[in-house]
PyMOL commands that place a pseudoatom at each C-alpha (Angstrom):
pseudoatom trace, name=CA, resn=UNK, resi=1, chain=A, elem=C, hetatm=0, pos=[61.319, -82.007, -36.717]
pseudoatom trace, name=CA, resn=UNK, resi=2, chain=A, elem=C, hetatm=0, pos=[62.622, -85.049, -38.607]
pseudoatom trace, name=CA, resn=UNK, resi=3, chain=A, elem=C, hetatm=0, pos=[64.701, -84.634, -41.770]
pseudoatom trace, name=CA, resn=UNK, resi=4, chain=A, elem=C, hetatm=0, pos=[62.166, -86.666, -43.720]
pseudoatom trace, name=CA, resn=UNK, resi=5, chain=A, elem=C, hetatm=0, pos=[59.446, -84.125, -42.878]
pseudoatom trace, name=CA, resn=UNK, resi=6, chain=A, elem=C, hetatm=0, pos=[61.383, -81.555, -44.916]
pseudoatom trace, name=CA, resn=UNK, resi=7, chain=A, elem=C, hetatm=0, pos=[62.201, -83.835, -47.842]
pseudoatom trace, name=CA, resn=UNK, resi=8, chain=A, elem=C, hetatm=0, pos=[61.358, -82.760, -51.385]
pseudoatom trace, name=CA, resn=UNK, resi=9, chain=A, elem=C, hetatm=0, pos=[61.845, -85.042, -54.387]
pseudoatom trace, name=CA, resn=UNK, resi=10, chain=A, elem=C, hetatm=0, pos=[61.704, -83.731, -57.933]
pseudoatom trace, name=CA, resn=UNK, resi=11, chain=A, elem=C, hetatm=0, pos=[62.275, -85.865, -61.063]
pseudoatom trace, name=CA, resn=UNK, resi=12, chain=A, elem=C, hetatm=0, pos=[63.006, -84.843, -64.642]
pseudoatom trace, name=CA, resn=UNK, resi=13, chain=A, elem=C, hetatm=0, pos=[63.441, -86.706, -67.902]
pseudoatom trace, name=CA, resn=UNK, resi=14, chain=A, elem=C, hetatm=0, pos=[66.576, -85.491, -69.665]
pseudoatom trace, name=CA, resn=UNK, resi=15, chain=A, elem=C, hetatm=0, pos=[65.514, -84.356, -73.117]
pseudoatom trace, name=CA, resn=UNK, resi=16, chain=A, elem=C, hetatm=0, pos=[67.621, -82.974, -75.956]
pseudoatom trace, name=CA, resn=UNK, resi=17, chain=A, elem=C, hetatm=0, pos=[66.675, -79.380, -75.071]
pseudoatom trace, name=CA, resn=UNK, resi=18, chain=A, elem=C, hetatm=0, pos=[68.491, -79.787, -71.701]
pseudoatom trace, name=CA, resn=UNK, resi=19, chain=A, elem=C, hetatm=0, pos=[71.808, -80.931, -73.207]
pseudoatom trace, name=CA, resn=UNK, resi=20, chain=A, elem=C, hetatm=0, pos=[75.142, -79.196, -73.589]
pseudoatom trace, name=CA, resn=UNK, resi=21, chain=A, elem=C, hetatm=0, pos=[77.504, -79.683, -76.517]
pseudoatom trace, name=CA, resn=UNK, resi=22, chain=A, elem=C, hetatm=0, pos=[78.795, -82.913, -74.897]
pseudoatom trace, name=CA, resn=UNK, resi=23, chain=A, elem=C, hetatm=0, pos=[75.289, -84.411, -75.075]
pseudoatom trace, name=CA, resn=UNK, resi=24, chain=A, elem=C, hetatm=0, pos=[74.979, -84.446, -71.281]
pseudoatom trace, name=CA, resn=UNK, resi=25, chain=A, elem=C, hetatm=0, pos=[72.820, -82.363, -68.953]
pseudoatom trace, name=CA, resn=UNK, resi=26, chain=A, elem=C, hetatm=0, pos=[73.727, -78.654, -69.059]
pseudoatom trace, name=CA, resn=UNK, resi=27, chain=A, elem=C, hetatm=0, pos=[74.746, -77.608, -65.540]
pseudoatom trace, name=CA, resn=UNK, resi=28, chain=A, elem=C, hetatm=0, pos=[72.573, -74.492, -65.589]
pseudoatom trace, name=CA, resn=UNK, resi=29, chain=A, elem=C, hetatm=0, pos=[69.413, -76.611, -65.661]
pseudoatom trace, name=CA, resn=UNK, resi=30, chain=A, elem=C, hetatm=0, pos=[70.742, -78.700, -62.803]
pseudoatom trace, name=CA, resn=UNK, resi=31, chain=A, elem=C, hetatm=0, pos=[71.384, -75.534, -60.758]
pseudoatom trace, name=CA, resn=UNK, resi=32, chain=A, elem=C, hetatm=0, pos=[67.891, -74.200, -61.426]
pseudoatom trace, name=CA, resn=UNK, resi=33, chain=A, elem=C, hetatm=0, pos=[66.226, -77.470, -60.394]
pseudoatom trace, name=CA, resn=UNK, resi=34, chain=A, elem=C, hetatm=0, pos=[68.519, -77.722, -57.373]
pseudoatom trace, name=CA, resn=UNK, resi=35, chain=A, elem=C, hetatm=0, pos=[67.634, -74.216, -56.183]
pseudoatom trace, name=CA, resn=UNK, resi=36, chain=A, elem=C, hetatm=0, pos=[63.920, -74.806, -56.755]
pseudoatom trace, name=CA, resn=UNK, resi=37, chain=A, elem=C, hetatm=0, pos=[63.894, -78.097, -54.851]
pseudoatom trace, name=CA, resn=UNK, resi=38, chain=A, elem=C, hetatm=0, pos=[66.018, -76.662, -52.029]
pseudoatom trace, name=CA, resn=UNK, resi=39, chain=A, elem=C, hetatm=0, pos=[63.719, -73.646, -51.826]
pseudoatom trace, name=CA, resn=UNK, resi=40, chain=A, elem=C, hetatm=0, pos=[60.702, -75.924, -51.457]
pseudoatom trace, name=CA, resn=UNK, resi=41, chain=A, elem=C, hetatm=0, pos=[62.467, -77.751, -48.632]
pseudoatom trace, name=CA, resn=UNK, resi=42, chain=A, elem=C, hetatm=0, pos=[63.202, -74.414, -46.925]
pseudoatom trace, name=CA, resn=UNK, resi=43, chain=A, elem=C, hetatm=0, pos=[59.573, -73.376, -47.338]
pseudoatom trace, name=CA, resn=UNK, resi=44, chain=A, elem=C, hetatm=0, pos=[58.346, -76.705, -45.965]
pseudoatom trace, name=CA, resn=UNK, resi=45, chain=A, elem=C, hetatm=0, pos=[60.606, -76.312, -42.921]
pseudoatom trace, name=CA, resn=UNK, resi=46, chain=A, elem=C, hetatm=0, pos=[60.141, -72.604, -42.183]
pseudoatom trace, name=CA, resn=UNK, resi=47, chain=A, elem=C, hetatm=0, pos=[56.576, -72.146, -43.445]
pseudoatom trace, name=CA, resn=UNK, resi=48, chain=A, elem=C, hetatm=0, pos=[57.772, -68.892, -44.985]
pseudoatom trace, name=CA, resn=UNK, resi=49, chain=A, elem=C, hetatm=0, pos=[59.829, -67.726, -47.926]
pseudoatom trace, name=CA, resn=UNK, resi=50, chain=A, elem=C, hetatm=0, pos=[63.595, -67.845, -47.703]
pseudoatom trace, name=CA, resn=UNK, resi=51, chain=A, elem=C, hetatm=0, pos=[66.380, -66.696, -49.989]
pseudoatom trace, name=CA, resn=UNK, resi=52, chain=A, elem=C, hetatm=0, pos=[69.293, -68.768, -51.214]
pseudoatom trace, name=CA, resn=UNK, resi=53, chain=A, elem=C, hetatm=0, pos=[72.423, -67.481, -49.501]
pseudoatom trace, name=CA, resn=UNK, resi=54, chain=A, elem=C, hetatm=0, pos=[74.930, -69.997, -50.828]
pseudoatom trace, name=CA, resn=UNK, resi=55, chain=A, elem=C, hetatm=0, pos=[75.555, -73.249, -52.636]
pseudoatom trace, name=CA, resn=UNK, resi=56, chain=A, elem=C, hetatm=0, pos=[78.617, -75.087, -51.334]
pseudoatom trace, name=CA, resn=UNK, resi=57, chain=A, elem=C, hetatm=0, pos=[81.016, -76.827, -53.689]
pseudoatom trace, name=CA, resn=UNK, resi=58, chain=A, elem=C, hetatm=0, pos=[78.637, -78.410, -56.142]
pseudoatom trace, name=CA, resn=UNK, resi=59, chain=A, elem=C, hetatm=0, pos=[80.378, -81.634, -57.063]
pseudoatom trace, name=CA, resn=UNK, resi=60, chain=A, elem=C, hetatm=0, pos=[79.534, -83.073, -60.470]
pseudoatom trace, name=CA, resn=UNK, resi=61, chain=A, elem=C, hetatm=0, pos=[80.359, -86.756, -60.026]
pseudoatom trace, name=CA, resn=UNK, resi=62, chain=A, elem=C, hetatm=0, pos=[78.860, -88.398, -63.113]
pseudoatom trace, name=CA, resn=UNK, resi=63, chain=A, elem=C, hetatm=0, pos=[77.466, -86.951, -66.357]
pseudoatom trace, name=CA, resn=UNK, resi=64, chain=A, elem=C, hetatm=0, pos=[73.732, -87.249, -66.876]
pseudoatom trace, name=CA, resn=UNK, resi=65, chain=A, elem=C, hetatm=0, pos=[72.958, -88.582, -70.309]
pseudoatom trace, name=CA, resn=UNK, resi=66, chain=A, elem=C, hetatm=0, pos=[70.071, -87.920, -72.665]
pseudoatom trace, name=CA, resn=UNK, resi=67, chain=A, elem=C, hetatm=0, pos=[67.040, -90.186, -71.988]
pseudoatom trace, name=CA, resn=UNK, resi=68, chain=A, elem=C, hetatm=0, pos=[68.150, -90.726, -68.398]
pseudoatom trace, name=CA, resn=UNK, resi=69, chain=A, elem=C, hetatm=0, pos=[65.919, -89.714, -65.536]
pseudoatom trace, name=CA, resn=UNK, resi=70, chain=A, elem=C, hetatm=0, pos=[67.313, -87.235, -63.061]
pseudoatom trace, name=CA, resn=UNK, resi=71, chain=A, elem=C, hetatm=0, pos=[66.014, -86.856, -59.499]
pseudoatom trace, name=CA, resn=UNK, resi=72, chain=A, elem=C, hetatm=0, pos=[66.864, -84.073, -57.055]
pseudoatom trace, name=CA, resn=UNK, resi=73, chain=A, elem=C, hetatm=0, pos=[66.248, -84.882, -53.398]
pseudoatom trace, name=CA, resn=UNK, resi=74, chain=A, elem=C, hetatm=0, pos=[66.664, -82.289, -50.658]
pseudoatom trace, name=CA, resn=UNK, resi=75, chain=A, elem=C, hetatm=0, pos=[66.133, -82.156, -46.904]
pseudoatom trace, name=CA, resn=UNK, resi=76, chain=A, elem=C, hetatm=0, pos=[67.159, -79.915, -44.002]
pseudoatom trace, name=CA, resn=UNK, resi=77, chain=A, elem=C, hetatm=0, pos=[70.485, -81.031, -42.542]
pseudoatom trace, name=CA, resn=UNK, resi=78, chain=A, elem=C, hetatm=0, pos=[71.128, -78.240, -40.039]
pseudoatom trace, name=CA, resn=UNK, resi=79, chain=A, elem=C, hetatm=0, pos=[69.359, -75.347, -38.326]
pseudoatom trace, name=CA, resn=UNK, resi=80, chain=A, elem=C, hetatm=0, pos=[70.861, -72.021, -37.284]
pseudoatom trace, name=CA, resn=UNK, resi=81, chain=A, elem=C, hetatm=0, pos=[69.193, -68.972, -35.784]
pseudoatom trace, name=CA, resn=UNK, resi=82, chain=A, elem=C, hetatm=0, pos=[67.974, -67.383, -39.032]
pseudoatom trace, name=CA, resn=UNK, resi=83, chain=A, elem=C, hetatm=0, pos=[69.333, -69.810, -41.610]
pseudoatom trace, name=CA, resn=UNK, resi=84, chain=A, elem=C, hetatm=0, pos=[69.086, -73.477, -42.457]
pseudoatom trace, name=CA, resn=UNK, resi=85, chain=A, elem=C, hetatm=0, pos=[71.335, -75.843, -44.334]
pseudoatom trace, name=CA, resn=UNK, resi=86, chain=A, elem=C, hetatm=0, pos=[69.761, -78.072, -46.978]
pseudoatom trace, name=CA, resn=UNK, resi=87, chain=A, elem=C, hetatm=0, pos=[71.485, -81.197, -48.269]
pseudoatom trace, name=CA, resn=UNK, resi=88, chain=A, elem=C, hetatm=0, pos=[70.907, -82.003, -51.929]
pseudoatom trace, name=CA, resn=UNK, resi=89, chain=A, elem=C, hetatm=0, pos=[71.714, -85.115, -53.870]
pseudoatom trace, name=CA, resn=UNK, resi=90, chain=A, elem=C, hetatm=0, pos=[71.082, -85.582, -57.539]
pseudoatom trace, name=CA, resn=UNK, resi=91, chain=A, elem=C, hetatm=0, pos=[70.573, -89.135, -58.705]
pseudoatom trace, name=CA, resn=UNK, resi=92, chain=A, elem=C, hetatm=0, pos=[70.660, -90.188, -62.328]
pseudoatom trace, name=CA, resn=UNK, resi=93, chain=A, elem=C, hetatm=0, pos=[68.986, -93.312, -63.642]
pseudoatom trace, name=CA, resn=UNK, resi=94, chain=A, elem=C, hetatm=0, pos=[69.492, -95.104, -66.925]
pseudoatom trace, name=CA, resn=UNK, resi=95, chain=A, elem=C, hetatm=0, pos=[65.899, -95.996, -67.743]
pseudoatom trace, name=CA, resn=UNK, resi=96, chain=A, elem=C, hetatm=0, pos=[66.930, -98.892, -70.001]
pseudoatom trace, name=CA, resn=UNK, resi=97, chain=A, elem=C, hetatm=0, pos=[69.104, -100.694, -67.435]
pseudoatom trace, name=CA, resn=UNK, resi=98, chain=A, elem=C, hetatm=0, pos=[67.508, -99.213, -64.258]
pseudoatom trace, name=CA, resn=UNK, resi=99, chain=A, elem=C, hetatm=0, pos=[71.041, -98.460, -63.020]
pseudoatom trace, name=CA, resn=UNK, resi=100, chain=A, elem=C, hetatm=0, pos=[71.059, -95.523, -60.579]
pseudoatom trace, name=CA, resn=UNK, resi=101, chain=A, elem=C, hetatm=0, pos=[74.085, -93.374, -59.814]
pseudoatom trace, name=CA, resn=UNK, resi=102, chain=A, elem=C, hetatm=0, pos=[74.945, -90.366, -57.686]
pseudoatom trace, name=CA, resn=UNK, resi=103, chain=A, elem=C, hetatm=0, pos=[75.425, -87.596, -60.240]
pseudoatom trace, name=CA, resn=UNK, resi=104, chain=A, elem=C, hetatm=0, pos=[76.058, -84.632, -57.930]
pseudoatom trace, name=CA, resn=UNK, resi=105, chain=A, elem=C, hetatm=0, pos=[75.749, -83.424, -54.345]
pseudoatom trace, name=CA, resn=UNK, resi=106, chain=A, elem=C, hetatm=0, pos=[75.959, -80.175, -52.419]
pseudoatom trace, name=CA, resn=UNK, resi=107, chain=A, elem=C, hetatm=0, pos=[74.705, -78.165, -49.459]
pseudoatom trace, name=CA, resn=UNK, resi=108, chain=A, elem=C, hetatm=0, pos=[72.642, -74.991, -49.791]
pseudoatom trace, name=CA, resn=UNK, resi=109, chain=A, elem=C, hetatm=0, pos=[72.073, -72.297, -47.190]
pseudoatom trace, name=CA, resn=UNK, resi=110, chain=A, elem=C, hetatm=0, pos=[68.729, -70.506, -47.028]
pseudoatom trace, name=CA, resn=UNK, resi=111, chain=A, elem=C, hetatm=0, pos=[68.100, -67.404, -44.913]
pseudoatom trace, name=CA, resn=UNK, resi=112, chain=A, elem=C, hetatm=0, pos=[64.722, -66.375, -43.515]
pseudoatom trace, name=CA, resn=UNK, resi=113, chain=A, elem=C, hetatm=0, pos=[64.032, -62.669, -43.221]
pseudoatom trace, name=CA, resn=UNK, resi=114, chain=A, elem=C, hetatm=0, pos=[61.447, -62.584, -40.443]
pseudoatom trace, name=CA, resn=UNK, resi=115, chain=A, elem=C, hetatm=0, pos=[61.969, -65.839, -38.555]
pseudoatom trace, name=CA, resn=UNK, resi=116, chain=A, elem=C, hetatm=0, pos=[64.296, -67.214, -35.940]
pseudoatom trace, name=CA, resn=UNK, resi=117, chain=A, elem=C, hetatm=0, pos=[64.744, -70.866, -35.021]
pseudoatom trace, name=CA, resn=UNK, resi=118, chain=A, elem=C, hetatm=0, pos=[66.050, -70.805, -31.458]
pseudoatom trace, name=CA, resn=UNK, resi=119, chain=A, elem=C, hetatm=0, pos=[63.970, -73.775, -30.265]
pseudoatom trace, name=CA, resn=UNK, resi=120, chain=A, elem=C, hetatm=0, pos=[63.864, -75.808, -33.477]
pseudoatom trace, name=CA, resn=UNK, resi=121, chain=A, elem=C, hetatm=0, pos=[66.096, -78.788, -34.140]
pseudoatom trace, name=CA, resn=UNK, resi=122, chain=A, elem=C, hetatm=0, pos=[66.356, -81.250, -36.981]
pseudoatom trace, name=CA, resn=UNK, resi=123, chain=A, elem=C, hetatm=0, pos=[66.330, -84.959, -36.156]
pseudoatom trace, name=CA, resn=UNK, resi=124, chain=A, elem=C, hetatm=0, pos=[68.125, -87.406, -38.430]
pseudoatom trace, name=CA, resn=UNK, resi=125, chain=A, elem=C, hetatm=0, pos=[66.738, -90.946, -38.555]
pseudoatom trace, name=CA, resn=UNK, resi=126, chain=A, elem=C, hetatm=0, pos=[68.442, -92.859, -41.360]
pseudoatom trace, name=CA, resn=UNK, resi=127, chain=A, elem=C, hetatm=0, pos=[72.131, -93.727, -41.558]
pseudoatom trace, name=CA, resn=UNK, resi=128, chain=A, elem=C, hetatm=0, pos=[72.593, -91.199, -44.373]
pseudoatom trace, name=CA, resn=UNK, resi=129, chain=A, elem=C, hetatm=0, pos=[70.809, -88.434, -42.441]
pseudoatom trace, name=CA, resn=UNK, resi=130, chain=A, elem=C, hetatm=0, pos=[72.936, -89.110, -39.357]
pseudoatom trace, name=CA, resn=UNK, resi=131, chain=A, elem=C, hetatm=0, pos=[76.128, -88.929, -41.408]
pseudoatom trace, name=CA, resn=UNK, resi=132, chain=A, elem=C, hetatm=0, pos=[75.072, -85.735, -43.193]
pseudoatom trace, name=CA, resn=UNK, resi=133, chain=A, elem=C, hetatm=0, pos=[73.749, -83.937, -40.096]
pseudoatom trace, name=CA, resn=UNK, resi=134, chain=A, elem=C, hetatm=0, pos=[76.746, -84.729, -37.877]
pseudoatom trace, name=CA, resn=UNK, resi=135, chain=A, elem=C, hetatm=0, pos=[78.955, -82.558, -40.090]
pseudoatom trace, name=CA, resn=UNK, resi=136, chain=A, elem=C, hetatm=0, pos=[76.744, -79.472, -39.847]
pseudoatom trace, name=CA, resn=UNK, resi=137, chain=A, elem=C, hetatm=0, pos=[78.800, -77.502, -37.280]
pseudoatom trace, name=CA, resn=UNK, resi=138, chain=A, elem=C, hetatm=0, pos=[82.058, -78.064, -39.192]
pseudoatom trace, name=CA, resn=UNK, resi=139, chain=A, elem=C, hetatm=0, pos=[80.413, -76.853, -42.426]
pseudoatom trace, name=CA, resn=UNK, resi=140, chain=A, elem=C, hetatm=0, pos=[79.088, -73.749, -40.625]
pseudoatom trace, name=CA, resn=UNK, resi=141, chain=A, elem=C, hetatm=0, pos=[82.601, -72.953, -39.376]
pseudoatom trace, name=CA, resn=UNK, resi=142, chain=A, elem=C, hetatm=0, pos=[83.993, -73.422, -42.891]
pseudoatom trace, name=CA, resn=UNK, resi=143, chain=A, elem=C, hetatm=0, pos=[81.335, -71.103, -44.353]
pseudoatom trace, name=CA, resn=UNK, resi=144, chain=A, elem=C, hetatm=0, pos=[82.188, -68.437, -41.776]
pseudoatom trace, name=CA, resn=UNK, resi=145, chain=A, elem=C, hetatm=0, pos=[85.856, -68.616, -42.739]
pseudoatom trace, name=CA, resn=UNK, resi=146, chain=A, elem=C, hetatm=0, pos=[84.915, -68.525, -46.440]
pseudoatom trace, name=CA, resn=UNK, resi=147, chain=A, elem=C, hetatm=0, pos=[82.800, -65.379, -45.867]
pseudoatom trace, name=CA, resn=UNK, resi=148, chain=A, elem=C, hetatm=0, pos=[85.802, -63.649, -44.270]
pseudoatom trace, name=CA, resn=UNK, resi=149, chain=A, elem=C, hetatm=0, pos=[87.995, -64.591, -47.232]
pseudoatom trace, name=CA, resn=UNK, resi=150, chain=A, elem=C, hetatm=0, pos=[85.266, -63.453, -49.606]
pseudoatom trace, name=CA, resn=UNK, resi=151, chain=A, elem=C, hetatm=0, pos=[85.094, -60.059, -47.894]
pseudoatom trace, name=CA, resn=UNK, resi=152, chain=A, elem=C, hetatm=0, pos=[88.830, -59.585, -48.491]
pseudoatom trace, name=CA, resn=UNK, resi=153, chain=A, elem=C, hetatm=0, pos=[88.439, -60.746, -52.082]
pseudoatom trace, name=CA, resn=UNK, resi=154, chain=A, elem=C, hetatm=0, pos=[85.600, -58.291, -52.756]
pseudoatom trace, name=CA, resn=UNK, resi=155, chain=A, elem=C, hetatm=0, pos=[87.747, -55.377, -51.551]
pseudoatom trace, name=CA, resn=UNK, resi=156, chain=A, elem=C, hetatm=0, pos=[90.390, -56.262, -54.143]
pseudoatom trace, name=CA, resn=UNK, resi=157, chain=A, elem=C, hetatm=0, pos=[88.014, -56.484, -57.112]
pseudoatom trace, name=CA, resn=UNK, resi=158, chain=A, elem=C, hetatm=0, pos=[87.653, -53.446, -59.373]
pseudoatom trace, name=CA, resn=UNK, resi=159, chain=A, elem=C, hetatm=0, pos=[84.042, -52.886, -60.390]
pseudoatom trace, name=CA, resn=UNK, resi=160, chain=A, elem=C, hetatm=0, pos=[84.743, -50.014, -62.774]
pseudoatom trace, name=CA, resn=UNK, resi=161, chain=A, elem=C, hetatm=0, pos=[83.985, -50.592, -66.407]
pseudoatom trace, name=CA, resn=UNK, resi=162, chain=A, elem=C, hetatm=0, pos=[86.891, -51.024, -68.761]
for i in range(1, 162): cmd.bond("trace and resi %d" % i, "trace and resi %d" % (i + 1))
show_as sticks, trace
zoom trace
């Protein structure tokens, strides 16, 4: 399957109700739209529901201003046995000047409960897709190491009420 066959594009106009106290897009809205768009990509790929397992290092690169348009674009960038990786980029656009800018980027992992993907691969076509997909195995290894560190961290955290 080609990356483009899994692509989902979702655009939003940034209105005052979406702003934080700095008059830029509140990150919680961005996360909700990101998860929704990534979930649609997972559904398009797996033809079944999946759950969000992780969001890697969401990097906020540029603030998104009021009256700008904001577009989330996602596509599958790697396939495991029961999970897929979805690349997400968030592009802002000043509607007055038509200037576009990369506002944020991340990778999401979605897990499928009742499916396995042993014979399914993802095929990059564009230069961007090739660059993104070639790093998949290294990101999987990093996530595995992060899960081990997280397991140690969880053991040290007290969940009793104060």
